[in-house]
C-alpha positions in Angstrom: 13.3 1.8 -53.8 15.1 -1.5 -53.3 13.4 -4.5 -54.9 13.2 -6.3 -51.5 11.4 -3.4 -49.9 9.0 -3.0 -52.8 8.1 -6.7 -52.8 7.8 -6.8 -49.0 5.3 -3.9 -49.0 3.4 -5.5 -51.8 3.3 -8.8 -49.9 2.2 -7.1 -46.7 -0.3 -4.6 -48.0 -1.2 -5.7 -51.5 -4.5 -4.2 -52.6 -7.4 -6.6 -53.1 -10.6 -6.1 -55.0 -12.1 -4.6 -51.9 -9.1 -2.2 -51.7 -8.1 -3.5 -48.2 -5.1 -5.4 -47.0 -5.4 -9.1 -46.5 -7.3 -10.3 -43.4 -4.3 -12.0 -41.9 -2.3 -8.8 -42.0 -5.0 -6.9 -40.3 -5.2 -9.5 -37.5 -1.4 -9.4 -37.1 -1.4 -5.6 -36.9 -4.3 -5.6 -34.4 -2.6 -8.2 -32.2 0.6 -6.3 -32.0 -1.3 -3.1 -31.4 -3.3 -4.6 -28.5 -0.2 -6.2 -27.0 1.8 -3.0 -27.2 -1.0 -0.9 -25.8 -1.5 -3.4 -22.9 2.1 -3.3 -22.0 2.4 0.5 -22.2 -0.8 0.9 -20.1 0.5 -1.6 -17.5 3.8 0.3 -17.2 2.0 3.6 -17.0 -0.2 2.3 -14.2 2.6 0.6 -12.2 4.9 3.6 -12.5 2.0 6.1 -11.9 0.9 4.2 -8.8 4.4 3.9 -7.3 5.1 7.6 -8.1 1.8 8.8 -6.5 2.2 6.7 -3.3 5.8 7.6 -3.0 5.0 11.3 -3.4 2.3 11.1 -0.8 4.5 9.4 1.7 7.3 11.9 1.2 4.9 14.8 1.5 3.4 13.4 4.7 6.7 13.2 6.5 9.9 15.1 6.4 12.8 13.7 4.3 14.9 13.2 7.4 14.0 13.1 11.1 16.6 13.7 13.8 15.9 12.5 17.4 17.5 11.4 20.6 17.4 7.8 21.9 14.1 6.4 23.5 12.4 9.4 21.8 13.2 11.5 24.8 12.6 15.3 24.7 15.4 17.7 24.5 16.1 21.5 24.4 15.6 23.3 21.2 18.8 25.1 20.3 19.5 27.6 17.5 23.0 26.4 17.3 21.8 22.9 16.4 19.5 24.2 13.7 22.3 26.3 12.3 24.6 23.3 12.2 22.1 21.2 10.3 21.2 24.0 7.9 24.9 24.6 7.0 25.2 21.1 5.6 25.0 20.6 1.8 21.7 19.6 0.2 19.6 20.9 3.2 16.5 22.7 2.1 14.9 23.4 5.5 15.0 22.5 9.2 12.1 22.7 11.6 11.6 21.5 15.2 8.6 19.5 16.2 7.0 18.1 19.4 5.0 14.9 19.5 2.5 13.9 22.3 0.3 10.8 22.5 -3.3 11.3 23.5 -6.6 9.7 23.5 -8.9 12.0 21.5 -12.5 11.9 22.8 -15.5 13.5 21.0 -19.1 13.7 22.0 -21.5 12.2 19.4 -24.5 14.3 18.7 -27.9 13.0 17.6 -29.7 9.9 18.6 -26.6 7.8 19.1 -25.2 10.1 21.8 -22.3 9.1 24.0 -18.6 9.5 23.4 -16.2 8.1 20.8 -12.5 7.8 21.5 -9.3 7.0 19.5 -5.6 7.1 20.3 -3.8 9.8 18.3 -0.4 11.4 17.9 -0.5 15.2 18.2 2.4 16.7 16.4 3.2 20.4 17.1 4.9 22.1 14.2 5.8 25.7 13.3 3.3 27.7 11.2 5.5 27.5 8.0 5.7 23.8 8.1 2.0 23.4 8.9 0.9 25.7 6.1 3.2 23.9 3.6 1.7 20.5 4.4 -1.9 21.7 4.6 -1.6 23.6 1.4 -1.4 20.3 -0.5 -4.1 18.3 1.4 -6.4 20.8 3.0 -10.1 20.0 2.7 -12.0 22.4 5.1 -11.6 24.8 7.9 -9.1 27.7 8.3 -5.3 27.6 7.8 -4.9 30.5 10.3 -4.9 29.3 14.0 -7.4 31.4 16.0 -5.9 33.2 19.1 -7.7 31.4 21.9 -6.5 30.4 25.4 -9.2 27.9 26.2 -7.9 25.0 24.1 -5.5 23.7 21.4 -6.3 24.1 17.7 -6.1 20.8 15.9 -6.0 19.7 12.3 -7.2 16.1 11.9 -7.2 13.7 9.0 -10.4 13.0 7.0 -10.4 9.3 8.1 -10.2 10.3 11.8 -12.9 12.9 11.3 -15.1 10.3 9.7 -14.5 7.7 12.5 -15.2 10.2 15.3 -17.7 12.3 13.4 -15.6 15.4 13.8 -16.5 18.7 12.2 -14.7 22.1 12.0 -15.2 24.1 15.2 -16.1 21.1 17.3 -14.7 20.9 20.9 -12.9 17.6 21.8 -11.0 16.3 24.8 -7.4 15.2 24.8 -6.4 12.7 27.5 -2.8 11.8 28.0 -0.6 10.4 30.8 1.4 12.9 32.8 5.2 13.1 32.6 5.7 10.7 35.5 2.6 8.5 34.9 2.5 5.1 33.4 -0.2 2.5 33.1 1.8 -0.1 35.0 2.1 2.2 38.0 -1.6 2.0 38.8 -1.6 -1.8 39.1 1.7 -2.1 41.0 0.7 0.5 43.6 -3.0 -0.4 43.6 -3.8 3.3 43.1 -7.4 4.3 43.1 -9.4 6.0 40.4 -8.6 9.4 42.0 -4.9 8.8 41.4 -5.6 7.7 37.9 -7.4 10.9 36.9 -4.9 13.1 38.8 -2.1 11.7 36.7 -3.8 12.4 33.4 -3.1 15.4 31.2 -6.6 16.6 30.2 -6.8 19.3 27.6 -9.5 20.8 25.5 -9.0 20.9 21.7 -10.8 22.6 18.9 -11.0 21.2 15.4 -9.6 24.0 13.2 -9.4 22.1 10.0 -9.5 18.7 8.2 -6.9 17.4 5.8 -6.9 14.4 3.5 -3.8 12.8 2.1 -5.5 9.5 1.1 -3.1 7.6 3.4 -5.5 6.1 5.9 -4.3 3.6 8.4 -1.5 5.1 10.5 -1.7 8.4 8.8 -4.9 10.3 8.4 -6.6 8.3 11.2 -3.7 8.9 13.7 -1.6 12.0 13.1 -3.1 15.3 14.3 -1.3 18.6 13.6 -1.2 21.4 16.1 0.9 24.6 16.8 4.3 23.9 18.3 4.3 27.0 20.6 0.8 26.1 22.0 1.8 22.5 22.7 5.1 23.6 24.3 3.3 26.2 26.5 0.9 23.6 27.9 3.2 20.6 28.3 7.0 21.0 27.7 8.2 24.6 27.5 11.2 24.9 25.0 11.3 21.1 24.6 11.0 19.3 21.3 10.9 15.7 20.1 13.3 16.3 17.2 13.9 18.1 13.9 12.2 17.6 10.6 14.7 18.1 7.7 13.9 18.5 4.0 16.6 18.2 1.3 16.9 19.4 -2.3 18.1 16.1 -3.9 16.5 12.9 -2.7 19.1 10.9 -4.5 21.7 12.1 -1.9 19.5 11.4 1.1 21.6 8.7 2.7 24.8 10.7 2.5 23.0 13.8 3.8 21.6 12.1 6.9 25.1 10.6 7.7 26.7 14.1 7.4 24.1 15.6 9.7 24.5 13.0 12.4 28.3 13.1 12.2 28.1 16.9 12.7 25.6 16.7 15.7 27.3 13.7 17.3 26.0 11.7 20.3 23.2 11.3 21.4 21.5 12.3 18.1 20.4 9.8 15.5 18.5 10.2 12.3 16.6 8.2 9.7 15.1 8.9 6.3 11.5 8.7 5.1 12.4 5.6 3.2 13.6 3.9 6.4 10.6 5.1 8.4 8.1 3.6 5.9 10.4 0.8 4.7 7.6 -1.8 4.4 5.5 0.5 2.0 8.5 1.4 -0.1 9.5 -2.3 -0.4 5.9 -3.0 -1.5 6.3 -0.4 -4.3 9.7 -1.7 -5.2 8.3 -5.2 -5.6 5.7 -3.8 -8.1 8.4 -2.1 -10.1 10.4 -5.3 -10.2 7.6 -7.0 -12.1 8.2 -4.6 -15.1 10.7 -6.8 -16.9 8.5 -9.9 -16.6 5.6 -7.9 -18.0 7.6 -6.8 -21.0 8.9 -10.3 -21.8 5.4 -11.9 -21.4 3.5 -9.5 -23.6 6.3 -9.3 -26.1 6.3 -13.1 -26.5 2.6 -12.9 -27.4 3.4 -10.4 -30.1 6.3 -12.6 -31.3 4.2 -15.7 -31.7 1.7 -13.5 -33.5 4.1 -12.3 -36.1 5.7 -15.8 -36.5 2.3 -17.3 -37.2 1.4 -14.5 -39.6 4.6 -14.9 -41.6 4.2 -18.6 -41.8 0.7 -18.2 -43.1 1.9 -15.6 -45.7 4.7 -18.0 -46.8 2.1 -20.6 -47.5 -0.1 -18.1 -49.3 2.9 -16.7 -51.3 4.6 -20.0 -52.1 4.2 -19.6 -55.8 5.4 -16.0 -55.7 8.5 -17.1 -53.8 9.2 -19.7 -56.4 8.9 -17.1 -59.1 11.3 -14.8 -57.3 13.8 -17.7 -57.0 13.4 -18.6 -60.6 14.1 -15.0 -61.7 17.4 -15.0 -59.9 16.6 -13.8 -56.4 19.2 -15.2 -54.0 18.0 -16.9 -50.8 19.4 -13.9 -48.8 17.3 -11.4 -50.7 14.2 -13.6 -50.2 15.0 -13.7 -46.5 15.3 -9.9 -46.4 11.9 -9.6 -48.1 10.2 -11.4 -45.3 12.2 -9.7 -42.6 11.2 -6.3 -44.1 7.6 -7.6 -44.2 7.8 -8.4 -40.5 9.3 -5.0 -39.9 6.4 -3.2 -41.7 3.7 -5.2 -40.0 5.4 -4.6 -36.6 5.8 -0.9 -37.3 2.1 -0.5 -38.1 1.1 -2.5 -35.0 3.4 -0.6 -32.7 2.3 2.8 -34.0 -1.4 1.8 -33.6 -0.6 0.5 -30.1 1.1 3.7 -29.0 -1.8 5.8 -30.3 -4.3 3.5 -28.6 -2.4 3.6 -25.2 -2.0 7.3 -25.3 -5.7 7.9 -26.2 -6.9 5.6 -23.4 -4.6 7.2 -20.9 -5.7 10.7 -21.7 -9.4 9.7 -21.6 -8.9 8.1 -18.1 -6.9 11.0 -16.8 -9.6 13.4 -18.0 -12.8 11.5 -16.9 -11.6 9.0 -14.2 -13.9 6.1 -15.3 -12.1 3.6 -13.1 -12.2 4.1 -9.4 -10.3 2.4 -6.6 -11.1 1.7 -2.9 -8.9 4.3 -1.2 -8.7 2.3 2.0 -6.8 -0.4 0.2 -4.8 1.5 -2.5 -4.5 5.0 -0.9 -5.9 6.4 -4.2 -9.4 7.0 -5.5 -8.5 6.7 -9.2 -6.0 4.8 -11.3 -2.8 6.9 -11.6 -1.4 6.9 -15.0 2.1 8.3 -15.7 2.6 9.1 -19.4 6.3 8.7 -19.8 7.8 8.9 -23.3 10.6 6.6 -22.1 8.1 3.8 -21.4 6.6 4.2 -24.9 10.0 4.1 -26.6 11.2 1.2 -24.5 8.1 -0.9 -25.2 8.2 -0.1 -28.9 11.9 -1.0 -29.2 11.4 -4.2 -27.2 8.5 -5.4 -29.3 10.2 -4.5 -32.6 13.5 -6.1 -31.6 11.9 -9.4 -30.4 9.7 -9.5 -33.5 12.6 -9.1 -35.9 14.7 -11.6 -34.0 12.1 -14.3 -34.1 10.9 -13.4 -37.6 14.2 -14.8 -38.8 12.7 -18.4 -38.4 9.9 -18.1 -41.0 12.1 -15.9 -43.2 14.7 -18.7 -43.3 12.0 -21.2 -44.2 10.9 -19.0 -47.1 14.4 -18.6 -48.4 14.9 -22.3 -48.3 12.1 -23.1 -50.7 13.2 -24.7 -54.0 11.8 -23.0 -57.1 10.5 -26.1 -58.8 8.7 -27.3 -55.7 7.3 -23.8 -55.0 6.0 -23.3 -58.6 4.4 -26.7 -58.6 2.4 -26.0 -55.4 
């Protein structure tokens, strides 16, 4: 063992009569441990939150949607599906049909009356519907019953709560006809009979309820149905567009460009990141705060270690003088205190990693902290235990600590033996 390392370990963890390290060392280790744990937990929460929301948004919608201008309907063609599926990175293609309605449900009990809310009914094929509901299904039946008296609907939990919907309940769907528009009634002074004659009225049955945790604009607005049933009643063989999923999200922009170039005019496409650009920008802003968090908490640890070393220099002034008198060069004395800073930091960082991992596992297991789902889209704090975060924080704290520990180490090496021994 080199003399510098031996002396540094003795200075840092010298046994007292109580067989414990000095109090100042314990405080320094605890400070670094708390700072390291706080930073790791912050990164785990930020990355976990962003990852969870991003995963939900991507799961709610297809990776790419292909439509025609003004959201006009067009004929579903096998040749178009084949042309899309032949492109690289394409995992699946499925047509869909969207119709806007006002969903009305009768309220049972003392309140009575009707409650209404605008919704978007999206007709999809069975495979796509089952793939989505398999992740977020809450109650009901995945199999659509064979009935001719209405459309089977799968509503979000938020919409079900707002309209007090339950599985098996009958509801009414009201939508404007193909040639109807709200402006038409005022321009032509049409009467109430013309108004109702222009409406598409359809009976719907609640077959199931899903819950993604995404409330406004998602679970309270989008209603899933069967594509064939919706086409049969409104637009035979017509669709609103194609939902496309890919294998590699990193190549999403290149994939959508290839698809549109293949299909040509009048098709256009956009990715899920473009469709929910405001939400993804919000998540990106949170991730951009990571460097600031690292620097801020690391600076706290740095000042902690600097103050600790300065106190130790004052405490060990006579010992430093003795080392200098015995022939220790200033460079070796400087290395003693640098090694001392390294040992203290290493103990603090190790304790911080253990503390952060323990708290993360406890929270993931018991979910002590809850969140308002309406504001955060999540009910519990999402924690992402990423070894890269642990390593990055540990290296950052250690590097900053050793860099700034040079200041007190330089002070210690500059002490004169005579003055130090006389102290």
